[in-house]
C-alpha positions in Angstrom: -51.6 24.4 -8.2 -48.2 25.9 -7.7 -44.5 25.2 -8.5 -41.5 23.9 -6.7 -39.5 26.6 -5.1 -36.9 24.4 -3.3 -36.2 20.8 -3.2 -32.6 20.4 -2.1 -30.4 17.4 -1.4 -32.2 14.8 -3.6 -29.8 12.0 -3.4 -30.2 8.2 -3.1 -27.8 5.3 -3.2 -28.0 1.5 -3.0 -26.7 -0.2 0.1 -23.9 -2.4 -1.3 -21.3 -2.5 1.5 -21.2 -5.2 4.2 -19.7 -3.9 7.4 -21.9 -2.1 10.0 -20.0 1.1 9.7 -20.2 1.0 5.9 -23.9 0.3 6.0 -24.5 3.4 8.1 -22.5 5.4 5.6 -24.5 4.1 2.6 -27.9 4.3 4.3 -27.3 7.9 5.3 -27.4 8.8 1.6 -31.0 7.8 1.1 -33.6 10.4 0.1 -35.3 12.6 2.7 -36.3 16.1 1.6 -38.4 19.1 2.3 -40.2 20.5 -0.7 -41.6 24.0 -0.7 -44.5 24.5 -3.2 -45.2 28.1 -4.1 -48.9 28.6 -4.6 -50.7 31.5 -6.3 -51.8 34.1 -3.8 -55.4 34.1 -5.0 -55.7 30.4 -4.0 -55.3 31.3 -0.4 -58.1 33.9 -0.4 -60.1 33.2 2.8 -58.9 29.6 3.2 -57.9 28.3 6.6 -54.4 26.7 6.8 -56.0 23.4 7.6 -58.0 23.5 4.4 -54.9 24.3 2.4 -53.0 21.3 4.0 -56.1 19.2 3.4 -56.1 20.0 -0.3 -52.4 19.1 -0.6 -53.1 15.8 1.3 -55.9 14.9 -1.0 -53.8 15.4 -4.2 -50.9 13.4 -2.8 -53.2 10.6 -1.5 -54.6 10.1 -5.0 -51.1 9.7 -6.4 -49.3 7.8 -3.6 -52.1 6.1 -1.5 -53.5 6.9 1.9 -51.0 4.6 3.7 -48.0 6.7 2.4 -49.4 10.2 3.1 -49.8 11.9 6.5 -50.7 15.5 7.4 -48.4 17.4 9.8 -48.6 20.7 11.5 -47.0 22.6 8.6 -46.6 20.0 5.8 -47.9 16.8 4.3 -45.4 13.9 4.4 -45.1 11.3 1.7 -43.1 8.2 2.4 -42.5 5.3 0.0 -39.9 3.0 -1.6 -38.7 3.3 -5.1 -40.6 0.7 -7.2 -37.4 -0.1 -9.2 -35.2 -0.5 -6.1 -36.8 -1.2 -2.7 -33.5 -0.2 -0.9 -34.1 3.4 -2.0 -36.3 5.1 0.7 -37.9 8.3 -0.4 -39.5 10.8 1.9 -40.8 14.3 1.3 -42.3 17.0 3.5 -44.5 19.0 1.0 -45.1 22.5 2.3 -47.6 24.9 0.6 -46.2 28.4 0.6 -47.3 31.9 -0.3 -44.9 34.7 -1.1 -44.7 37.6 1.5 -42.1 40.3 1.0 -38.7 38.6 1.0 -39.8 35.3 2.5 -42.8 33.0 2.5 -45.8 32.2 4.7 -46.8 28.6 5.3 -49.5 26.9 7.3 -48.9 26.4 11.0 -51.9 24.8 12.6 -50.1 24.8 16.0 -50.3 28.6 16.3 -53.2 30.9 17.0 -52.6 32.8 13.8 -52.5 29.6 11.7 -49.6 30.9 9.5 -45.9 31.4 10.1 -43.0 32.8 8.2 -40.1 30.8 6.7 -37.2 31.3 4.4 -35.9 28.1 2.8 -32.9 29.8 1.3 -31.6 30.5 4.8 -32.3 26.9 5.9 -30.6 25.6 2.7 -27.5 27.8 3.2 -27.1 26.8 6.8 -27.4 23.1 6.0 -25.0 23.4 3.1 -22.4 25.2 5.3 -22.8 22.6 8.0 -22.5 19.7 5.5 -19.3 21.3 4.0 -17.7 21.7 7.4 -18.6 18.1 8.3 -16.8 16.6 5.4 -20.0 16.2 3.4 -21.5 13.8 6.0 -23.8 16.2 8.0 -26.9 15.7 5.7 -26.5 11.9 5.9 -26.3 11.9 9.7 -29.4 14.0 9.9 -31.3 11.7 7.5 -30.4 8.7 9.6 -31.5 10.4 12.8 -34.8 11.2 11.1 -35.1 7.6 10.1 -34.7 6.6 13.8 -37.3 9.2 14.7 -39.8 7.6 12.3 -39.4 4.2 14.1 -40.3 6.0 17.3 -43.5 7.5 15.9 -41.7 10.8 15.6 -41.1 11.2 19.3 -39.0 14.3 18.4 -41.5 16.8 16.9 -41.3 18.1 14.4 -38.6 16.0 12.7 -37.2 19.3 11.4 -36.1 19.9 15.1 -33.4 17.2 14.6 -32.0 19.2 11.7 -32.0 22.4 13.7 -30.3 20.7 16.6 -27.7 19.2 14.3 -26.6 22.6 13.3 -25.1 23.0 16.8 -24.8 19.4 17.9 -22.7 18.0 15.0 -19.5 19.8 15.5 -16.9 19.6 12.7 -14.8 18.0 11.5 -16.3 14.6 10.9 -14.4 12.1 12.9 -14.4 9.4 10.1 -16.3 6.7 12.1 -20.1 6.7 11.7 -20.9 4.5 14.7 -19.0 6.7 17.1 -20.4 9.9 15.5 -24.0 8.5 15.9 -23.3 7.6 19.5 -22.2 11.1 20.3 -25.0 12.6 18.2 -27.8 10.8 20.1 -26.1 11.5 23.5 -25.9 15.2 22.9 -29.4 15.5 21.5 -30.6 13.7 24.6 -28.7 16.2 26.8 -30.1 19.2 24.9 -33.6 18.3 23.7 -35.2 20.2 26.6 -33.7 23.5 25.4 -35.6 26.0 23.2 -34.5 25.8 19.6 -35.2 29.0 17.5 -36.3 28.8 13.9 -33.1 29.2 11.8 -34.4 32.1 9.7 -35.7 33.9 12.8 -39.1 34.3 11.3 -41.4 31.7 13.0 -41.9 30.4 16.5 -39.3 28.2 18.1 -39.0 24.9 16.2 -39.2 23.1 19.6 -42.5 24.6 20.6 -44.4 21.5 19.6 -43.1 19.6 22.6 -44.2 20.2 26.2 -42.2 19.1 29.3 -43.6 15.6 29.2 -42.9 15.1 25.4 -39.3 16.4 25.9 -38.7 14.0 28.8 -39.9 11.1 26.6 -37.7 12.2 23.8 -34.7 12.5 26.1 -35.3 8.9 27.2 -35.6 7.6 23.7 -32.5 9.5 22.5 -30.6 8.1 25.5 -31.7 4.6 24.6 -30.6 5.1 21.0 -27.1 6.2 22.3 -26.9 3.0 24.3 -28.0 0.9 21.3 -25.3 2.3 19.1 -22.7 1.7 21.9 -23.9 -1.9 22.1 -23.6 -2.3 18.3 -20.1 -1.0 18.4 -19.2 -3.5 21.1 -20.7 -6.4 19.0 -18.8 -5.3 15.9 -15.5 -5.1 17.9 -16.1 -8.6 19.1 -16.4 -9.8 15.5 -20.2 -10.3 15.7 -21.0 -8.1 12.6 -24.3 -9.9 12.0 -25.5 -9.1 15.5 -24.3 -5.5 15.1 -26.3 -5.1 11.9 -29.4 -6.5 13.6 -28.9 -4.0 16.4 -28.7 -1.2 13.8 -31.9 -2.5 12.1 -33.6 -2.4 15.5 -32.5 1.2 15.8 -33.0 2.6 12.3 -35.9 0.4 11.1 -36.7 -2.6 8.9 -35.2 -0.9 5.8 -31.7 -1.3 7.3 -30.3 -4.3 5.4 -28.7 -7.2 7.1 -26.8 -8.5 4.0 
C-alpha cells in the first residue's frame, strides 16, 4: 500500500503517581500521533479522495475493529488501549499522502479540489522547537488538550487545530505546575478560537476553516468551561481534597484518567 513517512513522538508511560498534578504530568505522556503514509502515485490514478480515505478505513477496520476506527476530513483515526496495559492510550491519525515536488498532497474532503498540500517536516520541526522551548512539556500539554477534545466529541475541529493554536498559546518557559498551565491554556484557547489559524507549512487552507461562527462559539464555551473545571480542581487540591480533584480531572479528560 505505502510506507511510513513520518510518525513522530511515539511515547507512552504508565500512570504511577498519586497527586493530581503528577497525574496530569504522567497522563500527558500517553501516545497520540499523526502518521503520514506515502502511497505509490499510480494508486491515486483517477481515485477521488473519499475513495482513498475509504480504502484506508477498510484496512484499519479489519485490523482494529469498527468501533476503534473513524474517518475524518483528511485522515482516518484509530483509537484503542494497549492490550498489555490498559493505562496506555494509543491514538493515530493515519493520513494517505502522495509526493508532489518538495511536499505532499493529501485528501481534503472539505475543499472543492478534494486535495491539499502538507509538509510534515515543517510541522515536526515547529512542534519540536516548541517542545524544547517549553521544557519538554509542550507535546504532553497538547496531547491532554486533545484528550479533552475527544470527550467533547471533538468540538474543536480538526483536533490538529489545538496543536496549531498551541504553537502560539503555550508561551515558554514552562511554569512547572501542570494545573495552572492547563488553566491558562484552556482560557487562552477560548479567547482565540474564533481567530483564523493558518496551516503551519503555508501550503493548505487555514486549519480553522472547518468551523463556522456557530461552531467556534460552541468551542469557546466548552473551552471556557474547561478552564473553570481546572480552576475548581486546583481549589479542591489546595483544600486537601485530592480525591475530589482527581474526579474533577477525570470529568475533564475522560474515563481513562485514573483515580488511584
